[in-house]
C-alpha positions as CSV (number, residue, x, y, z in Angstrom):
1,M,-53.6,18.1,-204.4
2,S,-50.2,16.5,-204.1
3,A,-51.8,13.3,-203.0
4,L,-54.1,13.4,-206.1
5,A,-51.1,13.9,-208.4
6,G,-49.3,11.1,-206.7
7,G,-52.3,8.8,-207.3
8,L,-52.6,9.7,-210.9
9,G,-48.8,9.3,-211.4
10,G,-49.1,5.9,-209.9
11,W,-51.9,4.9,-212.2
12,A,-50.0,6.0,-215.3
13,L,-46.9,4.1,-214.2
14,G,-49.0,1.1,-213.5
15,R,-50.0,1.1,-217.1
16,W,-46.4,0.3,-217.9
17,L,-45.4,-1.7,-214.9
18,D,-48.0,-3.5,-212.9
19,Y,-51.8,-3.0,-212.8
20,P,-52.4,-4.0,-209.1
21,V,-49.8,-1.5,-207.9
22,T,-51.6,1.2,-209.8
23,L,-54.8,0.4,-208.0
24,A,-53.1,0.5,-204.6
25,C,-51.6,3.9,-205.2
26,A,-54.9,5.3,-206.4
27,G,-56.7,4.1,-203.3
28,A,-54.1,5.7,-201.0
29,G,-54.4,9.0,-202.8
30,L,-58.1,9.0,-202.4
31,A,-57.9,8.2,-198.7
32,V,-55.4,11.1,-198.1
33,L,-57.7,13.4,-200.1
34,A,-60.8,12.4,-198.0
35,L,-58.9,12.9,-194.8
36,S,-57.7,16.3,-195.9
37,V,-61.3,17.4,-196.8
38,T,-62.6,16.1,-193.5
39,D,-60.0,18.0,-191.5
40,T,-60.8,21.1,-193.4
41,L,-64.5,20.9,-192.7
42,K,-63.8,20.3,-189.0
43,G,-61.5,23.3,-188.9
44,H,-64.2,25.4,-190.5
45,D,-66.7,24.3,-187.9
46,L,-64.3,25.2,-185.1
47,L,-63.7,28.6,-186.7
48,D,-67.4,29.3,-187.0
49,W,-67.8,28.6,-183.3
50,L,-64.8,30.7,-182.3
51,R,-66.5,33.6,-184.1
52,N,-69.4,33.2,-181.6
53,P,-68.0,31.6,-178.4
54,E,-71.2,32.3,-176.5
55,A,-72.8,29.3,-178.3
56,E,-72.2,25.7,-177.4
57,P,-69.0,24.2,-179.0
58,P,-69.4,21.8,-181.9
59,A,-69.2,18.1,-181.2
60,L,-66.1,17.2,-183.1
61,P,-64.3,13.8,-182.8
62,G,-60.6,13.3,-182.3
63,L,-58.0,16.1,-182.1
64,W,-60.4,18.8,-183.2
65,G,-62.9,17.9,-180.5
66,E,-60.1,18.1,-177.8
67,V,-59.1,21.5,-179.2
68,A,-62.7,22.8,-179.0
69,H,-63.1,21.4,-175.5
70,R,-60.0,23.1,-174.2
71,I,-60.9,26.4,-175.9
72,H,-64.4,26.2,-174.4
73,R,-63.0,25.7,-170.9
74,V,-60.6,28.6,-171.2
75,V,-63.4,30.9,-172.5
76,A,-65.7,29.8,-169.6
77,Q,-63.0,30.5,-167.0
78,R,-62.4,33.9,-168.5
79,R,-66.1,34.7,-168.5
80,Q,-66.4,33.6,-164.9
81,S,-63.4,35.7,-163.9
82,I,-64.9,38.8,-165.6
83,Q,-68.2,38.2,-163.7
84,D,-66.3,37.9,-160.4
85,E,-64.4,41.1,-161.0
86,R,-67.6,42.9,-161.9
87,A,-69.3,41.7,-158.8
88,R,-66.4,42.9,-156.7
89,L,-66.5,46.2,-158.4
90,D,-70.2,46.5,-157.8
91,Q,-69.7,45.7,-154.1
92,F,-66.9,48.3,-153.9
93,L,-69.1,51.0,-155.5
94,S,-72.0,50.1,-153.3
95,A,-69.7,50.5,-150.2
96,I,-68.7,54.0,-151.5
97,E,-72.4,54.9,-152.1
98,V,-73.3,54.2,-148.4
99,S,-70.4,56.3,-147.2
100,P,-71.4,59.7,-145.7
101,N,-68.6,61.3,-147.6
102,G,-68.8,62.1,-151.3
103,V,-66.3,60.5,-153.8
104,M,-65.5,61.7,-157.3
105,L,-63.0,60.4,-159.9
106,L,-61.3,62.8,-162.4
107,D,-59.2,61.9,-165.4
108,A,-55.9,63.6,-166.3
109,S,-57.9,66.5,-167.9
110,E,-60.0,66.9,-164.8
111,H,-63.1,65.5,-166.4
112,I,-65.5,63.6,-164.2
113,T,-65.3,59.8,-164.9
114,W,-67.4,58.7,-161.9
115,M,-69.1,60.2,-158.8
116,S,-71.1,58.8,-155.9
117,S,-74.7,60.1,-155.2
118,V,-73.4,61.9,-152.1
119,A,-70.7,63.7,-154.1
120,A,-73.4,64.7,-156.6
121,D,-75.5,66.1,-153.8
122,H,-72.6,67.9,-152.2
123,F,-71.7,69.7,-155.5
124,G,-75.2,70.0,-156.9
125,L,-74.5,67.8,-159.9
126,N,-76.3,65.0,-161.7
127,A,-74.5,61.6,-161.2
128,Q,-75.2,60.5,-164.8
129,R,-75.8,63.6,-166.9
130,D,-72.6,65.4,-165.7
131,L,-70.2,62.6,-166.4
132,Q,-67.3,63.4,-168.7
133,Q,-67.7,67.1,-168.0
134,R,-64.8,69.2,-166.8
135,I,-65.4,69.7,-163.0
136,T,-64.3,73.4,-163.0
137,N,-67.1,74.1,-165.6
138,L,-69.7,72.8,-163.1
139,V,-68.3,73.5,-159.7
140,R,-67.3,77.1,-159.3
141,Y,-66.6,77.6,-155.6
142,P,-63.6,80.0,-155.8
143,T,-61.8,78.3,-152.9
144,F,-62.1,74.9,-154.6
145,V,-61.1,76.0,-158.1
146,Q,-58.0,77.7,-156.7
147,Y,-57.2,74.7,-154.5
148,L,-57.5,72.3,-157.5
149,S,-55.4,74.5,-159.8
150,A,-52.6,75.1,-157.2
151,G,-51.8,71.4,-157.1
152,D,-50.9,71.4,-153.4
153,Y,-53.2,68.7,-151.9
154,R,-51.4,68.1,-148.6
155,E,-54.3,69.7,-146.6
156,P,-58.0,69.7,-147.3
157,V,-59.8,72.9,-148.1
158,K,-63.0,74.3,-146.6
159,C,-65.6,75.8,-148.9
160,L,-68.6,77.9,-148.0
161,V,-71.8,76.5,-149.6
162,A,-75.2,78.1,-149.6
163,R,-77.7,75.3,-150.5
164,G,-80.4,74.2,-148.0
165,S,-79.0,72.8,-144.8
166,L,-75.5,72.4,-146.4
167,T,-73.4,75.4,-145.5
168,H,-69.8,74.1,-145.4
169,L,-67.9,71.4,-147.3
170,Q,-64.4,70.1,-146.6
171,I,-62.8,68.8,-149.8
172,Q,-59.6,66.7,-150.1
173,V,-57.9,65.8,-153.4
174,R,-55.5,62.9,-153.8
175,E,-53.5,62.0,-157.0
176,Y,-53.1,58.5,-158.3
177,G,-52.1,56.7,-161.5
178,E,-51.1,58.8,-164.5
179,G,-52.5,62.2,-163.5
180,L,-55.8,60.8,-162.1
181,K,-57.4,62.5,-159.1
182,L,-59.7,61.3,-156.3
183,V,-61.9,64.0,-154.8
184,V,-63.4,63.3,-151.3
185,S,-66.0,65.7,-150.0
186,Q,-67.4,65.9,-146.4
187,D,-70.4,67.8,-145.0
188,I,-69.0,69.8,-142.0
189,S,-72.0,72.1,-141.7
190,E,-73.0,70.7,-138.3
191,R,-69.4,70.9,-137.0
192,E,-69.2,74.5,-138.1
193,R,-72.4,75.3,-136.4
194,A,-71.2,73.7,-133.2
195,D,-67.9,75.5,-133.4
196,T,-69.7,78.8,-133.9
197,M,-72.0,78.1,-131.0
198,R,-69.1,77.1,-128.8
199,R,-67.2,80.4,-129.7
200,D,-70.3,82.4,-129.1
201,F,-71.0,80.5,-125.9
202,V,-67.5,81.2,-124.5
203,A,-67.7,84.8,-125.5
204,N,-71.1,85.3,-123.9
205,V,-70.1,83.6,-120.7
206,S,-66.9,85.7,-120.5
207,H,-69.0,88.8,-121.1
208,E,-71.7,87.9,-118.6
209,I,-69.2,87.1,-115.8
210,R,-66.9,90.0,-116.6
211,T,-69.6,92.6,-116.0
212,P,-70.4,91.7,-112.3
213,L,-66.7,91.0,-111.6
214,T,-65.9,94.5,-112.8
215,V,-68.6,96.0,-110.6
216,L,-67.4,94.0,-107.6
217,S,-63.8,95.0,-108.2
218,G,-64.8,98.6,-108.4
219,F,-66.8,98.5,-105.2
220,I,-63.9,96.7,-103.4
221,E,-61.5,99.4,-104.5
222,T,-63.9,102.1,-103.4
223,M,-64.4,100.5,-99.9
224,G,-60.6,100.3,-99.5
225,A,-59.7,103.8,-100.7
226,L,-62.6,105.9,-99.4
227,Q,-64.1,106.5,-96.0
228,L,-67.8,105.7,-96.4
229,T,-70.7,106.5,-94.2
230,D,-72.7,103.6,-92.8
231,V,-75.5,104.3,-95.3
232,E,-73.1,104.4,-98.2
233,R,-71.4,101.2,-97.0
234,R,-74.7,99.4,-96.7
235,R,-75.6,100.5,-100.2
236,V,-72.3,99.3,-101.6
237,I,-72.6,95.9,-99.9
238,E,-76.2,95.6,-101.2
239,L,-75.0,96.2,-104.8
240,M,-72.1,93.8,-104.3
241,T,-74.5,91.2,-103.0
242,Q,-76.7,91.6,-106.1
243,Q,-73.7,91.1,-108.4
244,A,-72.5,88.1,-106.5
245,S,-76.0,86.6,-106.6
246,R,-76.1,87.3,-110.4
247,M,-72.9,85.3,-110.9
248,Q,-74.1,82.5,-108.7
249,T,-77.3,82.3,-110.7
250,L,-75.4,82.3,-114.0
251,V,-73.1,79.5,-112.8
252,S,-76.1,77.6,-111.6
253,D,-77.9,77.9,-114.9
254,L,-74.7,76.9,-116.8
255,L,-74.3,73.8,-114.7
256,T,-78.0,72.9,-115.1
257,L,-77.8,73.3,-118.9
258,A,-74.5,71.3,-119.1
259,Q,-76.1,68.5,-117.0
260,I,-79.2,68.4,-119.1
261,E,-77.3,68.3,-122.4
262,G,-74.8,65.6,-121.2
263,S,-77.3,63.2,-119.6
264,P,-79.2,60.4,-121.3
265,R,-82.9,60.6,-122.2
266,P,-85.0,60.4,-119.0
267,A,-86.6,57.1,-118.3
268,S,-90.4,56.7,-118.0
269,D,-90.4,54.8,-114.7
270,R,-89.8,57.8,-112.5
271,W,-93.0,59.5,-111.5
272,T,-93.8,62.8,-109.7
273,A,-97.1,63.9,-108.3
274,L,-98.3,66.7,-110.5
275,D,-100.3,68.6,-108.0
276,Q,-97.4,68.8,-105.6
277,L,-95.1,70.1,-108.4
278,L,-97.6,72.7,-109.5
279,Q,-98.1,73.8,-105.9
280,R,-94.4,74.5,-105.5
281,I,-94.4,76.5,-108.7
282,Q,-97.4,78.5,-107.4
283,T,-95.7,79.2,-104.1
284,D,-92.5,80.3,-105.7
285,A,-94.3,82.6,-108.2
286,Q,-96.2,84.3,-105.4
287,A,-93.0,84.9,-103.5
288,L,-91.2,86.3,-106.5
289,S,-94.1,88.6,-107.5
290,A,-94.5,89.8,-103.8
291,G,-98.0,91.1,-104.6
292,R,-96.8,93.3,-107.5
293,H,-99.0,91.4,-110.1
294,R,-102.4,89.8,-110.3
295,L,-101.7,86.1,-110.4
296,S,-104.2,83.4,-111.2
297,F,-103.7,79.6,-111.1
298,A,-106.0,77.0,-112.7
299,F,-104.8,73.5,-112.4
300,D,-107.6,71.3,-113.8
301,H,-107.4,67.6,-113.0
302,A,-103.9,67.9,-111.5
303,E,-104.8,66.0,-108.4
304,G,-104.2,62.3,-108.9
305,Q,-102.1,62.9,-112.0
306,F,-98.4,61.8,-112.2
307,L,-95.7,63.1,-114.5
308,S,-92.8,60.9,-115.6
309,G,-89.2,62.0,-116.0
310,V,-86.7,64.0,-114.0
311,E,-88.6,66.0,-111.4
312,A,-85.9,68.7,-111.0
313,E,-85.9,69.3,-114.8
314,W,-89.7,69.6,-115.0
315,L,-89.6,72.1,-112.0
316,S,-86.8,74.1,-113.7
317,A,-88.6,74.3,-117.0
318,M,-92.0,75.3,-115.6
319,S,-90.6,77.7,-113.0
320,N,-88.5,79.4,-115.7
321,L,-91.6,80.2,-117.7
322,V,-93.4,81.6,-114.7
323,S,-90.4,83.6,-113.4
324,N,-89.9,85.1,-116.9
325,A,-93.5,86.2,-117.0
326,I,-93.1,87.9,-113.6
327,R,-89.9,89.6,-114.6
328,Y,-91.1,91.0,-117.9
329,T,-94.6,92.0,-116.8
330,P,-94.9,95.6,-115.4
331,E,-96.2,96.0,-111.9
332,G,-100.0,95.6,-111.8
333,G,-100.0,93.3,-114.8
334,E,-101.8,90.0,-115.1
335,I,-100.2,86.6,-115.2
336,A,-102.3,83.4,-115.6
337,V,-100.8,80.0,-115.0
338,A,-102.9,77.0,-116.1
339,W,-102.7,73.2,-116.5
340,H,-105.1,71.0,-118.3
341,V,-105.2,67.6,-120.1
342,R,-106.2,67.6,-123.7
343,E,-108.5,65.2,-125.5
344,D,-105.6,63.2,-126.9
345,G,-104.3,62.5,-123.4
346,S,-101.4,65.0,-123.6
347,G,-101.0,67.8,-121.1
348,E,-100.5,71.6,-121.5
349,F,-98.8,73.9,-119.0
350,K,-99.6,77.4,-120.1
351,V,-98.2,80.8,-118.9
352,K,-100.0,83.9,-120.2
353,D,-98.9,87.4,-119.3
354,S,-99.9,91.0,-120.1
355,G,-96.3,92.1,-120.3
356,I,-94.2,93.9,-122.9
357,G,-94.6,91.2,-125.5
358,I,-92.1,90.1,-128.1
359,D,-91.7,91.1,-131.7
360,A,-92.2,88.3,-134.2
361,E,-88.7,88.5,-135.6
362,H,-87.2,87.5,-132.2
363,I,-89.4,84.5,-131.4
364,P,-87.4,81.9,-133.4
365,R,-84.3,82.8,-131.5
366,L,-85.7,83.0,-128.0
367,T,-84.3,79.6,-126.9
368,E,-80.7,80.4,-128.0
369,R,-78.2,80.7,-125.2
370,F,-77.9,84.3,-124.0
371,Y,-80.2,85.6,-126.6
372,R,-82.1,88.6,-125.2
373,V,-84.7,90.8,-126.9
374,D,-83.7,93.6,-124.6
375,G,-80.4,92.9,-122.9
376,S,-80.4,95.8,-120.5
377,R,-83.9,95.0,-119.2
378,S,-83.0,91.3,-118.8
379,R,-80.0,92.2,-116.7
380,D,-82.0,94.6,-114.6
381,T,-84.6,91.9,-113.9
382,G,-81.9,89.3,-112.9
383,G,-82.1,87.2,-116.1
384,T,-79.1,85.2,-117.3
385,G,-80.3,84.6,-120.9
386,L,-80.3,80.8,-120.3
387,G,-83.8,80.2,-119.0
388,L,-85.6,79.5,-122.2
389,S,-82.6,77.4,-123.5
390,I,-83.0,75.2,-120.4
391,V,-86.8,75.0,-121.0
392,K,-86.3,73.9,-124.6
393,H,-83.7,71.2,-123.7
394,V,-85.9,69.8,-120.9
395,I,-89.1,69.6,-123.0
396,Q,-87.3,68.0,-126.0
397,R,-85.6,65.4,-123.8
398,H,-89.0,64.4,-122.4
399,G,-90.5,64.2,-125.9
400,G,-92.7,67.3,-125.7
401,D,-92.8,70.7,-127.4
402,L,-92.5,74.4,-126.5
403,R,-94.8,76.9,-128.2
404,V,-94.6,80.6,-128.1
405,T,-97.1,83.2,-129.3
406,S,-96.6,86.9,-128.6
407,E,-97.4,90.4,-129.9
408,L,-95.3,93.4,-129.0
409,G,-97.0,95.4,-126.3
410,K,-99.8,92.9,-125.8
411,G,-98.1,90.1,-123.8
412,S,-97.0,86.6,-124.5
413,V,-98.2,83.0,-124.1
414,F,-95.7,80.2,-123.4
415,T,-97.0,76.6,-123.6
416,L,-95.3,73.4,-122.7
417,V,-96.9,70.4,-124.4
418,V,-96.4,67.2,-122.4
419,P,-96.8,63.9,-124.4
420,A,-99.5,61.5,-123.2
421,T,-96.9,58.8,-122.6
422,R,-95.5,61.0,-119.8
423,L,-98.8,61.3,-117.9
424,R,-100.7,58.8,-115.7
425,S,-103.8,58.8,-113.6
426,G,-103.4,57.2,-110.2
427,N,-100.1,56.3,-108.6
428,P,-97.9,54.3,-111.1
429,A,-95.5,53.3,-108.3
430,S,-98.3,51.5,-106.4
431,S,-99.7,49.8,-109.5
432,A,-96.3,48.5,-110.7
433,P,-96.0,45.5,-108.3
434,Q,-99.6,44.4,-109.1
435,A,-98.7,44.5,-112.8
436,A,-95.7,42.4,-112.2
437,E,-97.7,39.8,-110.2
438,A,-100.2,39.6,-112.9
439,H,-97.5,38.5,-115.3
């Protein structure tokens, strides 16, 4: 507007002074006016683009074009930086998601701002629906609520949980930022079960060994303090021998179980003649029964069959089933031991007796260490309470299965299922070199 006024003033003055000068001033004013309008339009184009920087910048000449280019470059760099940060955040959250531990973030008011799927599973929450909820309104384990409110997070807290296979959680809280909290949860159910098993195992071993040691100590004191007749002395020595034998058997079973649990899975290139293995089991069974039971043995197609794995472990597992049947079957009872190959190529070693039988409530726990249906009867028959535990570990290591059916007062049936991959017809050792030459 000032340019226009100047132009008009120049024209008026030219009327009085000089006409050409008047025309020159008017032209200059119009040029300045045109330039001002053009710059204003360019500025409006730039402002329109800045309101929506996602679009392409306007193609402006001169200074306004340079300004638009530089702004576009800064916006693009900023956009790329945001994308990179989001990608890193996604990678970080993905790494947390694959962690076996649960992670949860709380704000200053203890509301949930984020949680991993593992944490949601640990606490029984929904990873999306339960966001922004106060954690103590959703998680009400008394130990955890007290731990969170106490504010002393130097040590983790252990919580008892009763949900499926999850029985125990270890929870650790860490503070960061302005009153924010990080909650890390860990499933320690398996560790607790192992610790409980270890404590029970040590207690049971101590108890099992203490009893014969007490008996032996008493007999030794008796022999040292009293004058015994030859008959009494022989009786005391016989009882001492029985107790010493019982401790030896217990130690032997413990060593067998420890060796089985600590050794790698048996290879499939060690083969044992099945008929010879079953013959040894038959001979031992007849010696243990000593004619007190009616024994029958049916080993179908055992000749020419070979069993892969650790021979000593197979012998221990099968012998344990047969010896248990003999121990728990009253004199005059029947015991049938059988082997046959099933249609799918797997094998079955079955021991059936007419003994005292087992109540259904005890069957799931039979393979636990030192578990006895009738403790006094087991000790009277020389059992250690480890036999079926050894059987279970052996058959599981060889990829098979142990099945038990029983009815109280009507006997029991114990079956070892041997996978087909562990059986071969003909001598695998003699065929191996031929196979190697064929290749």
